[in-house]
SERO-4910 file (N, C-alpha, C, O; in steps of 0.05 Angstrom, whole numbers):
BEGIN
 pado doro    nc1    nc2    nc3   cac1   cac2   cac3    cc1    cc2    cc3    oc1    oc2    oc3
  Met    A   -440   -501    331   -444   -464    337   -454   -453    356   -442   -435    369
  Ile    A   -481   -461    364   -494   -453    376   -492   -457    404   -498   -440    420
  His    A   -481   -485    412   -463   -484    437   -444   -465    444   -442   -451    464
  Ala    A   -423   -466    417   -404   -436    428   -401   -413    426   -382   -399    428
  Val    A   -423   -409    421   -443   -381    426   -443   -379    460   -432   -364    476
  Asp    A   -466   -404    463   -472   -395    495   -450   -402    516   -454   -398    540
  Glu    A   -427   -413    508   -397   -415    521   -389   -392    529   -385   -383    552
  Ser    A   -388   -378    502   -369   -354    500   -388   -329    512   -379   -308    521
  Ile    A   -417   -335    512   -428   -314    524   -427   -315    557   -423   -293    568
  Arg    A   -430   -336    571   -422   -349    593   -400   -337    596   -406   -317    610
  Ala    A   -370   -337    590   -350   -322    595   -349   -297    607   -339   -287    627
  Leu    A   -366   -287    582   -366   -256    583   -381   -242    598   -376   -218    603
  Val    A   -403   -256    608   -420   -249    634   -404   -252    655   -401   -232    668
  Arg    A   -391   -273    662   -384   -281    693   -353   -272    693   -338   -278    711
  Arg    A   -347   -257    668   -319   -239    677   -326   -206    678   -313   -191    693
  Asp    A   -345   -198    663   -351   -178    656   -376   -154    677   -377   -130    681
  Ala    A   -393   -175    684   -417   -166    691   -427   -177    721   -443   -166    735
  Leu    A   -412   -204    726   -419   -216    751   -390   -212    778   -392   -218    801
  Asn    A   -368   -203    767   -349   -195    773   -339   -218    796   -324   -210    814
  Gly    A   -346   -243    794   -340   -262    807   -349   -262    837   -339   -263    859
  Thr    A   -376   -261    824   -400   -265    845   -412   -296    841   -409   -309    821
  Asp    A   -427   -306    864   -431   -334    860   -456   -331    849   -472   -345    863
  Val    A   -471   -318    827   -495   -319    818   -492   -342    795   -472   -345    782
  Glu    A   -517   -357    792   -517   -381    771   -515   -365    744   -523   -342    744
  Ile    A   -505   -378    718   -517   -379    695   -533   -399    686   -527   -423    687
  Val    A   -552   -391    677   -568   -419    661   -580   -404    631   -587   -381    629
  Phe    A   -579   -428    606   -594   -427    589   -625   -437    587   -633   -441    564
  Glu    A   -642   -440    606   -658   -449    607   -685   -438    601   -685   -414    602
  Ala    A   -707   -449    595   -736   -435    592   -742   -422    616   -744   -436    636
  Pro    A   -746   -393    618   -754   -382    648   -787   -385    644   -801   -365    637
  Thr    A   -802   -418    650   -828   -417    656   -834   -415    681   -817   -414    699
  Lys    A   -863   -415    687   -873   -420    717   -857   -439    730   -842   -432    749
  Asp    A   -858   -466    719   -845   -483    740   -823   -486    746   -817   -501    765
  Trp    A   -802   -469    730   -775   -469    733   -768   -450    753   -758   -455    774
  Ser    A   -777   -420    743   -784   -400    763   -781   -405    790   -763   -397    804
  Ala    A   -805   -422    799   -817   -435    823   -796   -449    837   -795   -450    861
  Lys    A   -780   -458    819   -757   -473    838   -727   -463    841   -709   -476    852
  Arg    A   -725   -441    832   -710   -422    844   -698   -420    867   -717   -413    881
  Thr    A   -679   -421    881   -671   -414    908   -643   -400    902   -630   -403    922
  Thr    A   -632   -390    889   -603   -379    887   -609   -356    868   -629   -357    855
  Pro    A   -596   -339    866   -586   -312    846   -584   -324    818   -565   -340    815
  Thr    A   -595   -321    803   -596   -324    775   -596   -315    749   -619   -313    740
  Val    A   -579   -310    734   -586   -301    709   -589   -323    683   -571   -338    675
  Asp    A   -611   -320    675   -623   -334    650   -621   -318    621   -628   -295    615
  Ile    A   -608   -342    603   -597   -327    589   -614   -347    570   -600   -365    561
  Tyr    A   -639   -348    562   -661   -363    538   -657   -359    519   -657   -335    515
  Leu    A   -653   -375    493   -644   -375    466   -668   -375    459   -678   -393    472
  Tyr    A   -686   -363    444   -713   -360    432   -717   -355    404   -740   -350    396
  Asp    A   -699   -355    390   -702   -344    361   -679   -349    347   -657   -344    358
  Ile    A   -680   -362    318   -654   -365    306   -664   -357    276   -685   -366    268
  Arg    A   -651   -344    262   -658   -334    235   -633   -325    224   -615   -314    237
  Glu    A   -633   -328    206   -609   -320    184   -610   -291    182   -631   -279    183
  Asp    A   -580   -276    180   -583   -247    179   -576   -250    140   -553   -250    131
  Leu    A   -600   -253    123   -602   -244     94   -584   -220     92   -570   -223     71
  Arg    A   -577   -192    107   -559   -177     91   -544   -186     84   -537   -182     61
  Leu    A   -523   -210    103   -498   -208     92   -490   -231     79   -466   -235     73
  Leu    A   -517   -252     71   -510   -274     52   -498   -269     25   -506   -251     10
  Gln    A   -480   -283     22   -469   -292     -5   -470   -316    -20   -472   -339    -10
  Tyr    A   -467   -310    -48   -467   -333    -56   -435   -340    -74   -415   -326    -75
  Gly    A   -441   -364    -84   -415   -379    -99   -398   -386    -89   -407   -403    -74
  Leu    A   -367   -385    -87   -348   -402    -80   -323   -379    -72   -318   -360    -87
  Val    A   -309   -385    -50   -289   -356    -49   -265   -381    -49   -265   -402    -37
  Asp    A   -243   -367    -68   -218   -383    -68   -194   -370    -44   -186   -347    -40
  Glu    A   -191   -387    -36   -166   -382    -10   -143   -388    -26   -140   -407    -42
  Arg    A   -124   -367    -17    -99   -368    -30    -79   -374     -5    -86   -371     19
  Gln    A    -55   -382    -14    -32   -382      5     -7   -372    -19    -14   -374    -43
  Asp    A     13   -365    -14     32   -351    -34     23   -351    -53     31   -369    -68
  Gly    A      3   -332    -63     -9   -328    -92    -15   -358   -106     -8   -363   -129
  Leu    A    -28   -373    -91    -35   -400    -99    -66   -407    -88    -73   -404    -64
  Val    A    -79   -415   -106   -112   -423   -100    -98   -454    -81    -84   -472    -90
  Thr    A   -110   -452    -47   -102   -480    -44   -129   -491    -33   -128   -511    -19
  Gln    A   -162   -476    -40   -181   -494    -36   -196   -478    -38   -191   -457    -27
  Arg    A   -221   -480    -53   -239   -464    -51   -272   -474    -34   -283   -495    -37
  Val    A   -283   -449    -14   -300   -457      3   -326   -439     -5   -324   -420    -21
  Arg    A   -349   -447      6   -373   -430      7   -362   -405     29   -343   -404     45
  Pro    A   -380   -388     23   -368   -359     44   -386   -366     78   -408   -376     73
  Pro    A   -384   -364     91   -391   -360    117   -420   -347    125   -428   -324    129
  Arg    A   -435   -372    128   -467   -358    131   -470   -348    160   -452   -357    174
  Arg    A   -489   -333    172   -483   -316    190   -513   -322    203   -529   -331    187
  Phe    A   -520   -320    225   -543   -324    230   -544   -311    266   -527   -316    283
  Lys    A   -572   -290    269   -575   -279    286   -595   -300    307   -617   -310    302
  Leu    A   -578   -304    332   -587   -313    354   -596   -292    378   -582   -276    389
  Ser    A   -628   -298    383   -634   -284    404   -641   -290    424   -661   -305    425
  Tyr    A   -630   -282    448   -634   -280    477   -651   -265    489   -653   -241    486
  Leu    A   -668   -285    509   -684   -271    534   -661   -264    552   -650   -284    562
  Val    A   -651   -242    560   -642   -243    584   -651   -233    610   -657   -209    608
  Thr    A   -654   -246    641   -673   -243    661   -652   -248    680   -636   -267    677
  Ala    A   -653   -228    701   -647   -242    728   -668   -250    754   -687   -236    762
  Trp    A   -660   -269    761   -676   -281    786   -662   -275    815   -640   -282    824
  Thr    A   -679   -263    824   -671   -267    855   -698   -263    879   -722   -264    875
  Gln    A   -687   -259    900   -709   -256    922   -728   -228    918   -753   -224    918
  Arg    A   -703   -210    916   -726   -185    913   -722   -171    886   -701   -177    874
  Pro    A   -740   -153    875   -730   -135    846   -711   -126    854   -690   -135    847
  Glu    A   -713   -103    872   -679    -84    872   -657   -103    867   -635    -93    862
  Asp    A   -658   -124    868   -625   -144    864   -632   -153    836   -615   -154    819
  Glu    A   -659   -161    831   -654   -163    801   -653   -141    780   -645   -147    757
  His    A   -662   -113    789   -652    -95    771   -626    -85    774   -619    -67    759
  His    A   -609    -94    793   -581    -93    803   -567   -113    785   -545   -106    775
  Leu    A   -574   -130    781   -555   -152    759   -569   -145    731   -555   -148    710
  Leu    A   -590   -139    729   -599   -121    696   -580   -103    686   -571   -106    663
  Ser    A   -574    -84    704   -551    -61    702   -530    -74    696   -524    -70    672
  Ala    A   -514    -92    710   -494    -95    702   -492   -114    684   -469   -119    678
  Leu    A   -513   -129    672   -513   -147    647   -509   -131    630   -488   -132    616
  Leu    A   -533   -108    625   -523    -82    615   -506    -70    614   -503    -61    591
  Gly    A   -490    -64    629   -465    -47    617   -442    -63    612   -420    -52    607
  Cys    A   -443    -96    614   -428   -111    611   -431   -111    569   -412   -103    555
  Phe    A   -454   -119    559   -459   -109    534   -457    -86    518   -454    -83    493
  Val    A   -460    -73    532   -456    -44    520   -431    -33    516   -427    -13    501
  Leu    A   -414    -45    529   -383    -43    530   -367    -52    505   -346    -43    495
  His    A   -390    -79    496   -373    -86    477   -401    -97    456   -424   -107    459
  Asp    A   -381    -88    428   -396    -95    400   -392   -116    390   -401   -120    367
  His    A   -377   -138    403   -374   -164    394   -359   -170    418   -351   -153    433
  Ile    A   -354   -203    421   -354   -220    442   -325   -214    439   -314   -215    417
  Pro    A   -310   -208    464   -275   -211    456   -261   -238    442   -265   -262    448
  Thr    A   -245   -229    425   -229   -252    420   -223   -279    434   -228   -303    428
  Glu    A   -211   -267    457   -204   -290    481   -227   -302    498   -224   -319    516
  Leu    A   -247   -294    491   -267   -304    506   -288   -328    492   -305   -342    503
  Leu    A   -279   -327    458   -288   -343    434   -287   -374    448   -265   -381    457
  Ala    A   -307   -388    450   -305   -419    450   -296   -429    422   -295   -415    402
  Ser    A   -290   -455    425   -283   -473    406   -312   -476    389   -332   -477    404
  Pro    A   -316   -476    365   -291   -465    342   -288   -442    335   -274   -434    317
  Leu    A   -305   -426    354   -312   -389    342   -280   -388    345   -271   -377    325
  Asp    A   -264   -394    360   -243   -382    366   -219   -392    341   -197   -383    338
  Gln    A   -229   -407    330   -203   -416    299   -215   -406    281   -207   -413    259
  Leu    A   -239   -384    283   -245   -372    253   -238   -338    257   -234   -325    277
  Thr    A   -237   -329    232   -222   -306    225   -244   -281    227   -236   -258    225
  Gln    A   -269   -285    230   -299   -275    232   -303   -261    262   -296   -273    283
  Ser    A   -312   -240    261   -319   -231    296   -346   -242    301   -358   -251    282
  Val    A   -357   -244    323   -379   -248    332   -394   -218    345   -392   -210    368
  Pro    A   -407   -208    324   -419   -183    338   -445   -186    359   -462   -203    353
  Val    A   -448   -172    379   -473   -168    390   -478   -143    393   -462   -124    394
  Thr    A   -505   -143    396   -530   -123    404   -543   -127    430   -548   -150    438
  Ile    A   -551   -103    444   -569   -108    473   -588    -82    467   -582    -59    460
  Ala    A   -615    -96    475   -635    -77    485   -646    -59    462   -663    -41    465
  Gln    A   -634    -70    436   -656    -59    409   -685    -70    407   -695    -91    414
  Pro    A   -695    -51    397   -723    -57    389   -715    -83    366   -698    -86    348
  Pro    A   -735    -98    377   -742   -126    365   -751   -115    337   -756    -91    335
  Pro    A   -753   -132    315   -767   -137    296   -796   -137    297   -808   -142    317
  Gln    A   -806   -129    271   -839   -117    284   -856   -141    281   -880   -137    283
  Asp    A   -845   -170    273   -858   -198    272   -842   -213    300   -830   -235    300
  Arg    A   -845   -201    314   -825   -214    337   -832   -193    360   -826   -171    353
  Ala    A   -843   -195    385   -857   -181    407   -845   -198    425   -843   -222    419
  Leu    A   -832   -182    459   -820   -200    468   -851   -206    489   -854   -226    504
  Ser    A   -866   -189    484   -892   -205    497   -903   -232    484   -916   -249    496
  Asp    A   -899   -233    464   -908   -255    451   -885   -280    463   -892   -303    465
  Val    A   -862   -272    468   -846   -294    474   -856   -308    504   -855   -332    510
  Trp    A   -865   -285    520   -874   -290    549   -898   -305    544   -899   -327    555
  Ser    A   -913   -300    535   -939   -307    530   -938   -336    526   -953   -351    538
  Ala    A   -921   -344    509   -911   -380    488   -900   -387    517   -913   -404    530
  Leu    A   -880   -378    527   -874   -394    563   -886   -395    580   -883   -410    599
  Gly    A   -908   -376    576   -933   -385    603   -927   -379    627   -936   -391    647
  Gly    A   -910   -356    629   -900   -340    648   -909   -306    650   -917   -294    630
  Glu    A   -908   -296    673   -912   -270    678   -886   -245    670   -863   -243    679
  Leu    A   -899   -228    651   -888   -210    633   -871   -200    656   -881   -191    676
  Lys    A   -835   -201    652   -817   -197    681   -793   -172    660   -794   -173    635
  Pro    A   -778   -157    671   -761   -141    656   -735   -156    650   -719   -170    662
  Ser    A   -738   -148    624   -712   -173    611   -694   -156    588   -705   -137    577
  Leu    A   -673   -161    583   -655   -152    567   -658   -173    528   -652   -197    526
  Asp    A   -663   -163    515   -654   -170    483   -634   -179    479   -622   -158    473
  Leu    A   -618   -196    478   -589   -203    471   -588   -215    441   -601   -235    434
  Val    A   -572   -203    426   -574   -212    394   -544   -220    389   -527   -204    398
  Val    A   -538   -235    381   -506   -246    374   -508   -258    346   -522   -278    341
  Val    A   -496   -247    330   -491   -254    297   -463   -270    292   -439   -263    291
  Ala    A   -478   -301    289   -451   -323    295   -451   -330    266   -471   -332    251
  Pro    A   -424   -333    260   -416   -344    233   -421   -365    232   -423   -375    255
  Trp    A   -429   -388    204   -427   -415    211   -411   -418    182   -417   -405    162
  Val    A   -393   -433    184   -376   -438    157   -377   -467    151   -369   -484    167
  Pro    A   -387   -473    128   -388   -493    113   -367   -517    111   -346   -506    118
  Ala    A   -362   -537    107   -334   -545    100   -327   -547     75   -345   -544     59
  Val    A   -302   -553     66   -285   -545     42   -303   -565     19   -304   -589     24
  Asp    A   -317   -553     -4   -332   -554    -17   -317   -573    -46   -327   -594    -54
  Asp    A   -296   -560    -54   -284   -568    -81   -259   -576    -71   -250   -563    -52
  Asp    A   -242   -599    -81   -213   -613    -75   -209   -594   -107   -223   -592   -128
  Ile    A   -177   -580    -98   -168   -578   -133   -139   -587   -132   -126   -594   -112
  Ala    A   -130   -585   -161   -116   -598   -165    -80   -592   -150    -77   -568   -149
  Pro    A    -60   -604   -141    -40   -593   -132    -28   -570   -151    -36   -571   -174
  Pro    A    -11   -549   -143     -9   -521   -162     22   -532   -185     39   -548   -177
  Val    A     23   -521   -206     32   -533   -225     64   -517   -216     66   -493   -213
  Thr    A     90   -539   -213    117   -524   -203    137   -533   -223    161   -532   -218
  Glu    A    123   -544   -249    150   -543   -265    147   -536   -283    123   -539   -287
  Glu    A    159   -523   -305    155   -510   -331    137   -532   -353    145   -555   -354
  Pro    A    121   -527   -364    108   -537   -387    120   -554   -405    141   -544   -410
  Lys    A    115   -579   -418    130   -591   -436    113   -595   -455     93   -608   -449
  Val    A    115   -585   -486    101   -600   -502    116   -610   -523    138   -600   -528
  Thr    A    105   -633   -539    119   -648   -547    109   -651   -582     85   -652   -585
  Phe    A    119   -653   -598     99   -650   -627    118   -681   -639    142   -688   -639
  Ser    A     92   -691   -647     95   -716   -660     82   -716   -692     61   -704   -696
  Arg    A     95   -729   -713     79   -729   -737     68   -750   -740     78   -768   -727
  Phe    A     48   -757   -755     27   -771   -752     30   -778   -791     34   -763   -809
  Gly    A     28   -805   -790     23   -814   -821      8   -811   -842    -13   -810   -830
  Gly    A      2   -809   -866    -19   -807   -879    -19   -778   -891      3   -766   -890
  Ile    A    -38   -766   -900    -36   -738   -914    -25   -718   -899    -13   -701   -911
  Gly    A    -25   -716   -877     -8   -697   -855     24   -702   -853     40   -689   -841
  Glu    A     27   -729   -872     67   -739   -870     75   -709   -888     63   -696   -905
  Glu    A     95   -706   -875    112   -681   -892    126   -699   -920    139   -720   -917
  Thr    A    121   -686   -945    132   -693   -964    160   -681   -965    169   -660   -957
  Val    A    174   -705   -979    202   -704   -979    212   -709  -1008    209   -732  -1017
  Met    A    222   -690  -1021    225   -689  -1048    259   -702  -1051    278   -686  -1053
  Arg    A    263   -729  -1050    284   -741  -1053    278   -769  -1065    256   -780  -1065
  Arg    A    304   -778  -1077    302   -807  -1083    309   -835  -1058    329   -839  -1044
  Ser    A    286   -848  -1061    285   -868  -1050    300   -887  -1052    303   -898  -1074
  Lys    A    314   -899  -1024    327   -916  -1030    318   -948  -1041    297   -959  -1035
  Pro    A    339   -958  -1057    327   -980  -1069    320  -1004  -1050    340  -1010  -1036
  Lys    A    297  -1021  -1045    292  -1036  -1029    315  -1063  -1036    328  -1064  -1057
  Pro    A    317  -1084  -1014    330  -1108  -1015    311  -1124  -1046    290  -1120  -1057
  Ala    A    325  -1136  -1048    307  -1157  -1077    292  -1179  -1067    283  -1196  -1082
  Glu    A    289  -1179  -1041    277  -1204  -1024    251  -1189  -1017    229  -1201  -1014
  Ala    A    256  -1159  -1015    232  -1151  -1002    216  -1138  -1029    191  -1140  -1026
  Ala    A    223  -1128  -1052    218  -1107  -1063    206  -1135  -1088    182  -1133  -1094
  Gly    A    215  -1147  -1095    201  -1174  -1114    213  -1168  -1139    218  -1144  -1144
  Pro    A    219  -1188  -1160    229  -1182  -1190    214  -1161  -1208    222  -1151  -1229
  Ser    A    189  -1158  -1194    167  -1138  -1215    175  -1112  -1199    159  -1094  -1205
  Ala    A    193  -1104  -1181    186  -1076  -1169    198  -1059  -1185    221  -1062  -1190
  Pro    A    182  -1034  -1196    196  -1014  -1209    222  -1000  -1200    224   -999  -1175
  Glu    A    239   -991  -1211    260   -971  -1206    250   -943  -1194    233   -932  -1208
  Pro    A    255   -934  -1178    242   -898  -1178    261   -887  -1190    285   -890  -1185
  Gly    A    248   -871  -1210    256   -849  -1220    250   -820  -1221    236   -815  -1201
  Pro    A    254   -801  -1232    247   -772  -1242    214   -775  -1244    204   -795  -1255
  Gly    A    201   -757  -1235    173   -755  -1237    158   -737  -1211    167   -724  -1192
  Arg    A    138   -740  -1219    121   -731  -1197    119   -740  -1171    120   -765  -1169
  Ile    A    115   -726  -1146    123   -736  -1120     98   -739  -1105     89   -718  -1096
  Val    A     84   -766  -1099     70   -769  -1085     76   -778  -1059     90   -798  -1053
  Arg    A     64   -760  -1043     63   -778  -1008     92   -783  -1005     95   -797   -985
  Gly    A    118   -774  -1018    142   -784  -1014    148   -815  -1030    168   -829  -1027
  Arg    A    125   -819  -1049    134   -843  -1064    142   -823  -1096    131   -802  -1101
  Ala    A    160   -833  -1110    152   -830  -1146    137   -838  -1158    137   -862  -1154
  Lys    A    122   -832  -1172    110   -846  -1193    122   -842  -1219    129   -819  -1224
  Arg    A    124   -859  -1236    134   -866  -1260    117   -854  -1284     95   -866  -1285
  Arg    A    120   -837  -1300    110   -827  -1320    103   -854  -1341    117   -873  -1335
  Ser    A     87   -859  -1362     84   -880  -1378     93   -858  -1409     93   -868  -1431
***
């Protein structure tokens, strides 16, 4: 997800800010050693902070439907705020300010990264990728602290924040949809649950009934068998 955001930002800056110039776009930490080696005009977009946007956090599973039927259940996307330190590096401060102005104008015109510039797999999602530029950072994160951690001198910069969705894989497989009418079968069990029928039993064959087998006659019916009164 992060590398896809990097490539999407690169495409947007190259198209709407640099206008085909030969300015290089990198994503490296702007340390003293790195800046000392720069010899060509460069735009550095350094990712320095990643944190989840808890305002958009959702719980549970979401049903995805097609033609009114549930096809799969997925977890809702998690959204993460990627914060970039955007700086311009040239031989003259005036040229750096010109580049920063072009970068500011590029991101001010877009509240999200255009769909046609999204890199894979972001281009396969239905969620947009919002961006904000040069807004005050949270109280627990100051840009001066970022420069101190990098060991470099404070330099004019833009704070770019991209809210990128991260979609987990499918969690639960579901059974295929029912396409036939349900069939219900009733069966009769032996024992007490057997239906009692008031009828005269057919005489059994002599070899099966035996010489002492009583002939059925009128009397009380018990579980389908006639009991002779004494």
